[in-house]
C-alpha positions as protocol buffer text, in pm:
chain_id: "A"
residue {
  index: 1
  type: MET
  ca { x: -2758 y: -1225 z: 3096 }
}
residue {
  index: 2
  type: PRO
  ca { x: -2603 y: -1313 z: 2756 }
}
residue {
  index: 3
  type: THR
  ca { x: -2299 y: -1116 z: 2648 }
}
residue {
  index: 4
  type: LYS
  ca { x: -2224 y: -988 z: 2301 }
}
residue {
  index: 5
  type: LYS
  ca { x: -1978 y: -1206 z: 2113 }
}
residue {
  index: 6
  type: ASN
  ca { x: -1644 y: -1049 z: 2035 }
}
residue {
  index: 7
  type: PRO
  ca { x: -1563 y: -1084 z: 1662 }
}
residue {
  index: 8
  type: GLN
  ca { x: -1195 y: -1091 z: 1752 }
}
residue {
  index: 9
  type: VAL
  ca { x: -1256 y: -1417 z: 1938 }
}
residue {
  index: 10
  type: THR
  ca { x: -1490 y: -1586 z: 1691 }
}
residue {
  index: 11
  type: ALA
  ca { x: -1271 y: -1517 z: 1386 }
}
residue {
  index: 12
  type: SER
  ca { x: -979 y: -1753 z: 1335 }
}
residue {
  index: 13
  type: ALA
  ca { x: -627 y: -1611 z: 1354 }
}
residue {
  index: 14
  type: PRO
  ca { x: -566 y: -1635 z: 975 }
}
residue {
  index: 15
  type: GLU
  ca { x: -904 y: -1474 z: 903 }
}
residue {
  index: 16
  type: ARG
  ca { x: -839 y: -1196 z: 1151 }
}
residue {
  index: 17
  type: ARG
  ca { x: -492 y: -1140 z: 1007 }
}
residue {
  index: 18
  type: HIS
  ca { x: -639 y: -1108 z: 658 }
}
residue {
  index: 19
  type: GLU
  ca { x: -902 y: -862 z: 783 }
}
residue {
  index: 20
  type: LEU
  ca { x: -637 y: -651 z: 954 }
}
residue {
  index: 21
  type: LEU
  ca { x: -421 y: -638 z: 642 }
}
residue {
  index: 22
  type: ARG
  ca { x: -720 y: -532 z: 435 }
}
residue {
  index: 23
  type: THR
  ca { x: -802 y: -259 z: 687 }
}
residue {
  index: 24
  type: ALA
  ca { x: -440 y: -143 z: 701 }
}
residue {
  index: 25
  type: ALA
  ca { x: -419 y: -130 z: 321 }
}
residue {
  index: 26
  type: GLU
  ca { x: -726 y: 93 z: 302 }
}
residue {
  index: 27
  type: VAL
  ca { x: -590 y: 325 z: 571 }
}
residue {
  index: 28
  type: PHE
  ca { x: -242 y: 344 z: 415 }
}
residue {
  index: 29
  type: ALA
  ca { x: -398 y: 417 z: 73 }
}
residue {
  index: 30
  type: GLU
  ca { x: -624 y: 690 z: 211 }
}
residue {
  index: 31
  type: GLN
  ca { x: -400 y: 862 z: 467 }
}
residue {
  index: 32
  type: GLY
  ca { x: -50 y: 780 z: 343 }
}
residue {
  index: 33
  type: TYR
  ca { x: 199 y: 544 z: 502 }
}
residue {
  index: 34
  type: ASN
  ca { x: 396 y: 798 z: 706 }
}
residue {
  index: 35
  type: ALA
  ca { x: 81 y: 963 z: 842 }
}
residue {
  index: 36
  type: THR
  ca { x: -67 y: 631 z: 954 }
}
residue {
  index: 37
  type: THR
  ca { x: 6 y: 499 z: 1303 }
}
residue {
  index: 38
  type: VAL
  ca { x: -55 y: 157 z: 1453 }
}
residue {
  index: 39
  type: ARG
  ca { x: -322 y: 319 z: 1668 }
}
residue {
  index: 40
  type: THR
  ca { x: -497 y: 453 z: 1356 }
}
residue {
  index: 41
  type: ILE
  ca { x: -509 y: 105 z: 1204 }
}
residue {
  index: 42
  type: ALA
  ca { x: -629 y: -44 z: 1532 }
}
residue {
  index: 43
  type: ASP
  ca { x: -905 y: 218 z: 1561 }
}
residue {
  index: 44
  type: HIS
  ca { x: -1031 y: 136 z: 1211 }
}
residue {
  index: 45
  type: ALA
  ca { x: -1017 y: -235 z: 1296 }
}
residue {
  index: 46
  type: GLY
  ca { x: -1213 y: -184 z: 1619 }
}
residue {
  index: 47
  type: MET
  ca { x: -941 y: -308 z: 1854 }
}
residue {
  index: 48
  type: LEU
  ca { x: -680 y: -180 z: 2098 }
}
residue {
  index: 49
  type: ALA
  ca { x: -344 y: -83 z: 1953 }
}
residue {
  index: 50
  type: GLY
  ca { x: -169 y: -333 z: 2178 }
}
residue {
  index: 51
  type: SER
  ca { x: -383 y: -616 z: 2041 }
}
residue {
  index: 52
  type: LEU
  ca { x: -257 y: -547 z: 1691 }
}
residue {
  index: 53
  type: TYR
  ca { x: 92 y: -654 z: 1798 }
}
residue {
  index: 54
  type: TYR
  ca { x: -42 y: -1004 z: 1855 }
}
residue {
  index: 55
  type: HIS
  ca { x: -59 y: -1036 z: 1476 }
}
residue {
  index: 56
  type: PHE
  ca { x: 214 y: -799 z: 1351 }
}
residue {
  index: 57
  type: ASP
  ca { x: 528 y: -658 z: 1508 }
}
residue {
  index: 58
  type: SER
  ca { x: 505 y: -321 z: 1330 }
}
residue {
  index: 59
  type: LYS
  ca { x: 325 y: -124 z: 1064 }
}
residue {
  index: 60
  type: GLU
  ca { x: 629 y: -187 z: 842 }
}
residue {
  index: 61
  type: SER
  ca { x: 556 y: -561 z: 860 }
}
residue {
  index: 62
  type: MET
  ca { x: 197 y: -498 z: 759 }
}
residue {
  index: 63
  type: LEU
  ca { x: 296 y: -283 z: 464 }
}
residue {
  index: 64
  type: GLU
  ca { x: 556 y: -533 z: 346 }
}
residue {
  index: 65
  type: GLU
  ca { x: 306 y: -818 z: 350 }
}
residue {
  index: 66
  type: ILE
  ca { x: 43 y: -608 z: 169 }
}
residue {
  index: 67
  type: LEU
  ca { x: 284 y: -516 z: -111 }
}
residue {
  index: 68
  type: ARG
  ca { x: 447 y: -859 z: -140 }
}
residue {
  index: 69
  type: THR
  ca { x: 108 y: -1029 z: -165 }
}
residue {
  index: 70
  type: PHE
  ca { x: -1 y: -791 z: -440 }
}
residue {
  index: 71
  type: LEU
  ca { x: 322 y: -824 z: -639 }
}
residue {
  index: 72
  type: ASP
  ca { x: 341 y: -1203 z: -599 }
}
residue {
  index: 73
  type: GLU
  ca { x: -9 y: -1237 z: -744 }
}
residue {
  index: 74
  type: LEU
  ca { x: 66 y: -983 z: -1017 }
}
residue {
  index: 75
  type: TRP
  ca { x: 375 y: -1176 z: -1128 }
}
residue {
  index: 76
  type: ASP
  ca { x: 197 y: -1510 z: -1115 }
}
residue {
  index: 77
  type: GLY
  ca { x: -43 y: -1367 z: -1373 }
}
residue {
  index: 78
  type: TYR
  ca { x: 221 y: -1184 z: -1577 }
}
residue {
  index: 79
  type: ASP
  ca { x: 453 y: -1485 z: -1593 }
}
residue {
  index: 80
  type: THR
  ca { x: 168 y: -1702 z: -1718 }
}
residue {
  index: 81
  type: VAL
  ca { x: 104 y: -1450 z: -1996 }
}
residue {
  index: 82
  type: LEU
  ca { x: 471 y: -1406 z: -2087 }
}
residue {
  index: 83
  type: ASP
  ca { x: 530 y: -1783 z: -2097 }
}
residue {
  index: 84
  type: ALA
  ca { x: 229 y: -1851 z: -2320 }
}
residue {
  index: 85
  type: GLY
  ca { x: 403 y: -1779 z: -2650 }
}
residue {
  index: 86
  type: LEU
  ca { x: 145 y: -1524 z: -2761 }
}
residue {
  index: 87
  type: GLY
  ca { x: 199 y: -1265 z: -3032 }
}
residue {
  index: 88
  type: PRO
  ca { x: 282 y: -909 z: -2921 }
}
residue {
  index: 89
  type: ARG
  ca { x: -72 y: -775 z: -2966 }
}
residue {
  index: 90
  type: GLU
  ca { x: -220 y: -1069 z: -2773 }
}
residue {
  index: 91
  type: THR
  ca { x: 49 y: -1036 z: -2504 }
}
residue {
  index: 92
  type: LEU
  ca { x: -26 y: -667 z: -2459 }
}
residue {
  index: 93
  type: ARG
  ca { x: -396 y: -744 z: -2440 }
}
residue {
  index: 94
  type: ALA
  ca { x: -341 y: -1015 z: -2178 }
}
residue {
  index: 95
  type: LEU
  ca { x: -106 y: -799 z: -1968 }
}
residue {
  index: 96
  type: VAL
  ca { x: -353 y: -511 z: -1960 }
}
residue {
  index: 97
  type: THR
  ca { x: -639 y: -746 z: -1869 }
}
residue {
  index: 98
  type: GLU
  ca { x: -431 y: -905 z: -1592 }
}
residue {
  index: 99
  type: SER
  ca { x: -342 y: -559 z: -1460 }
}
residue {
  index: 100
  type: PHE
  ca { x: -707 y: -459 z: -1427 }
}
residue {
  index: 101
  type: ARG
  ca { x: -782 y: -789 z: -1252 }
}
residue {
  index: 102
  type: GLU
  ca { x: -511 y: -709 z: -999 }
}
residue {
  index: 103
  type: ILE
  ca { x: -656 y: -363 z: -944 }
}
residue {
  index: 104
  type: ASP
  ca { x: -986 y: -537 z: -874 }
}
residue {
  index: 105
  type: ARG
  ca { x: -824 y: -773 z: -622 }
}
residue {
  index: 106
  type: HIS
  ca { x: -579 y: -530 z: -462 }
}
residue {
  index: 107
  type: ARG
  ca { x: -702 y: -176 z: -530 }
}
residue {
  index: 108
  type: ALA
  ca { x: -564 y: -32 z: -206 }
}
residue {
  index: 109
  type: ALA
  ca { x: -226 y: -204 z: -249 }
}
residue {
  index: 110
  type: VAL
  ca { x: -198 y: -63 z: -602 }
}
residue {
  index: 111
  type: ALA
  ca { x: -271 y: 286 z: -470 }
}
residue {
  index: 112
  type: ILE
  ca { x: -4 y: 245 z: -201 }
}
residue {
  index: 113
  type: TYR
  ca { x: 245 y: 116 z: -457 }
}
residue {
  index: 114
  type: GLN
  ca { x: 185 y: 417 z: -680 }
}
residue {
  index: 115
  type: LYS
  ca { x: 219 y: 671 z: -402 }
}
residue {
  index: 116
  type: GLU
  ca { x: 489 y: 519 z: -185 }
}
residue {
  index: 117
  type: SER
  ca { x: 710 y: 282 z: -387 }
}
residue {
  index: 118
  type: ARG
  ca { x: 976 y: 533 z: -491 }
}
residue {
  index: 119
  type: GLN
  ca { x: 1042 y: 642 z: -134 }
}
residue {
  index: 120
  type: LEU
  ca { x: 1010 y: 293 z: 12 }
}
residue {
  index: 121
  type: ALA
  ca { x: 1242 y: 131 z: -243 }
}
residue {
  index: 122
  type: ALA
  ca { x: 1535 y: 322 z: -89 }
}
residue {
  index: 123
  type: GLN
  ca { x: 1495 y: 111 z: 226 }
}
residue {
  index: 124
  type: GLU
  ca { x: 1660 y: -231 z: 229 }
}
residue {
  index: 125
  type: ARG
  ca { x: 1343 y: -396 z: 355 }
}
residue {
  index: 126
  type: PHE
  ca { x: 1153 y: -278 z: 48 }
}
residue {
  index: 127
  type: ALA
  ca { x: 1427 y: -331 z: -212 }
}
residue {
  index: 128
  type: PHE
  ca { x: 1199 y: -587 z: -379 }
}
residue {
  index: 129
  type: LEU
  ca { x: 990 y: -296 z: -509 }
}
residue {
  index: 130
  type: ALA
  ca { x: 1273 y: -170 z: -731 }
}
residue {
  index: 131
  type: GLU
  ca { x: 1342 y: -521 z: -862 }
}
residue {
  index: 132
  type: SER
  ca { x: 976 y: -568 z: -947 }
}
residue {
  index: 133
  type: GLN
  ca { x: 972 y: -233 z: -1128 }
}
residue {
  index: 134
  type: ARG
  ca { x: 1271 y: -337 z: -1340 }
}
residue {
  index: 135
  type: LYS
  ca { x: 1098 y: -663 z: -1434 }
}
residue {
  index: 136
  type: PHE
  ca { x: 777 y: -477 z: -1507 }
}
residue {
  index: 137
  type: GLU
  ca { x: 950 y: -233 z: -1740 }
}
residue {
  index: 138
  type: LYS
  ca { x: 1138 y: -511 z: -1922 }
}
residue {
  index: 139
  type: ALA
  ca { x: 818 y: -713 z: -1980 }
}
residue {
  index: 140
  type: TRP
  ca { x: 626 y: -421 z: -2128 }
}
residue {
  index: 141
  type: LEU
  ca { x: 912 y: -275 z: -2332 }
}
residue {
  index: 142
  type: SER
  ca { x: 1004 y: -611 z: -2484 }
}
residue {
  index: 143
  type: THR
  ca { x: 640 y: -670 z: -2583 }
}
residue {
  index: 144
  type: LEU
  ca { x: 619 y: -331 z: -2754 }
}
residue {
  index: 145
  type: GLU
  ca { x: 958 y: -375 z: -2924 }
}
residue {
  index: 146
  type: ARG
  ca { x: 853 y: -717 z: -3052 }
}
residue {
  index: 147
  type: GLY
  ca { x: 534 y: -566 z: -3188 }
}
residue {
  index: 148
  type: VAL
  ca { x: 730 y: -304 z: -3383 }
}
residue {
  index: 149
  type: ALA
  ca { x: 977 y: -566 z: -3512 }
}
residue {
  index: 150
  type: ASP
  ca { x: 691 y: -793 z: -3623 }
}
residue {
  index: 151
  type: ARG
  ca { x: 517 y: -499 z: -3795 }
}
residue {
  index: 152
  type: VAL
  ca { x: 216 y: -537 z: -3568 }
}
residue {
  index: 153
  type: PHE
  ca { x: 274 y: -195 z: -3411 }
}
residue {
  index: 154
  type: ARG
  ca { x: 373 y: 118 z: -3604 }
}
residue {
  index: 155
  type: ASP
  ca { x: 742 y: 146 z: -3689 }
}
residue {
  index: 156
  type: ASP
  ca { x: 751 y: 510 z: -3575 }
}
residue {
  index: 157
  type: LEU
  ca { x: 637 y: 413 z: -3226 }
}
residue {
  index: 158
  type: ASP
  ca { x: 845 y: 549 z: -2939 }
}
residue {
  index: 159
  type: VAL
  ca { x: 827 y: 233 z: -2728 }
}
residue {
  index: 160
  type: ARG
  ca { x: 949 y: 393 z: -2404 }
}
residue {
  index: 161
  type: LEU
  ca { x: 701 y: 678 z: -2427 }
}
residue {
  index: 162
  type: THR
  ca { x: 426 y: 430 z: -2514 }
}
residue {
  index: 163
  type: TYR
  ca { x: 523 y: 211 z: -2218 }
}
residue {
  index: 164
  type: ARG
  ca { x: 496 y: 506 z: -1980 }
}
residue {
  index: 165
  type: PHE
  ca { x: 160 y: 606 z: -2123 }
}
residue {
  index: 166
  type: VAL
  ca { x: 19 y: 252 z: -2097 }
}
residue {
  index: 167
  type: ARG
  ca { x: 164 y: 200 z: -1748 }
}
residue {
  index: 168
  type: ASP
  ca { x: 33 y: 525 z: -1606 }
}
residue {
  index: 169
  type: THR
  ca { x: -312 y: 511 z: -1763 }
}
residue {
  index: 170
  type: VAL
  ca { x: -368 y: 151 z: -1651 }
}
residue {
  index: 171
  type: TRP
  ca { x: -258 y: 185 z: -1290 }
}
residue {
  index: 172
  type: VAL
  ca { x: -418 y: 525 z: -1229 }
}
residue {
  index: 173
  type: ALA
  ca { x: -748 y: 334 z: -1244 }
}
residue {
  index: 174
  type: ALA
  ca { x: -682 y: 236 z: -882 }
}
residue {
  index: 175
  type: SER
  ca { x: -777 y: 593 z: -785 }
}
residue {
  index: 176
  type: TRP
  ca { x: -1133 y: 557 z: -915 }
}
residue {
  index: 177
  type: TYR
  ca { x: -1207 y: 187 z: -959 }
}
residue {
  index: 178
  type: ARG
  ca { x: -1422 y: 17 z: -697 }
}
residue {
  index: 179
  type: PRO
  ca { x: -1478 y: -361 z: -693 }
}
residue {
  index: 180
  type: GLY
  ca { x: -1835 y: -461 z: -767 }
}
residue {
  index: 181
  type: GLY
  ca { x: -1902 y: -155 z: -980 }
}
residue {
  index: 182
  type: GLN
  ca { x: -2087 y: -127 z: -1308 }
}
residue {
  index: 183
  type: HIS
  ca { x: -1803 y: -270 z: -1518 }
}
residue {
  index: 184
  type: SER
  ca { x: -1595 y: -581 z: -1460 }
}
residue {
  index: 185
  type: PRO
  ca { x: -1214 y: -555 z: -1485 }
}
residue {
  index: 186
  type: GLU
  ca { x: -1231 y: -752 z: -1811 }
}
residue {
  index: 187
  type: GLU
  ca { x: -1480 y: -506 z: -1961 }
}
residue {
  index: 188
  type: ILE
  ca { x: -1272 y: -207 z: -1855 }
}
residue {
  index: 189
  type: ALA
  ca { x: -965 y: -371 z: -2010 }
}
residue {
  index: 190
  type: ARG
  ca { x: -1154 y: -435 z: -2333 }
}
residue {
  index: 191
  type: GLN
  ca { x: -1267 y: -74 z: -2360 }
}
residue {
  index: 192
  type: TYR
  ca { x: -922 y: 54 z: -2271 }
}
residue {
  index: 193
  type: LEU
  ca { x: -750 y: -172 z: -2523 }
}
residue {
  index: 194
  type: SER
  ca { x: -983 y: -65 z: -2801 }
}
residue {
  index: 195
  type: MET
  ca { x: -849 y: 289 z: -2755 }
}
residue {
  index: 196
  type: VAL
  ca { x: -483 y: 200 z: -2706 }
}
residue {
  index: 197
  type: LEU
  ca { x: -446 y: -63 z: -2979 }
}
residue {
  index: 198
  type: ASP
  ca { x: -623 y: 146 z: -3241 }
}
residue {
  index: 199
  type: GLY
  ca { x: -361 y: 410 z: -3178 }
}
residue {
  index: 200
  type: ILE
  ca { x: -47 y: 195 z: -3196 }
}
residue {
  index: 201
  type: ALA
  ca { x: -146 y: -77 z: -3445 }
}
residue {
  index: 202
  type: VAL
  ca { x: -31 y: -67 z: -3805 }
}
residue {
  index: 203
  type: ARG
  ca { x: -297 y: 100 z: -4019 }
}
residue {
  index: 204
  type: THR
  ca { x: -425 y: -118 z: -4302 }
}
């Protein structure tokens, strides 16, 4: 009598690891990191809790890999934009577009980052979160300041307040955005930018 194949056996170790991280990210985003146990993740993955330790030594390891993967990809995109020598308006446009692309790729990780990063950053293991936040703030503030100096953005612009507004309204999209929806990340960025840039650009 033929037996049902076990997907844990047929999937390669790297594939299974990727699947488990994706599952863990969704559970962390939905239930919160502290409320999530290894058993909860294993249940959602359709495996025994003990089997999860074959791939990861703890839920902390899973969370660290989820967040590092997201931030590494985010900074690959941001650094490309910042090194391109674009004007401030074009830089802002490219940063916003790249942000929405990352939400598309790592929606659950973005949600975790928003909810958990402040508390996690106090732990030595997650100190990289605070460093990334400092880089993030510097990149956006310098772009806005350059736009004011170049008379592309209004000279009465409060750049720190504008930075917080742009940051929060971009990343909150992780709470409602779903990959494969009606609008692509590029289209959402275009619509968003049409509202933001019309508000901060110099009026002619």
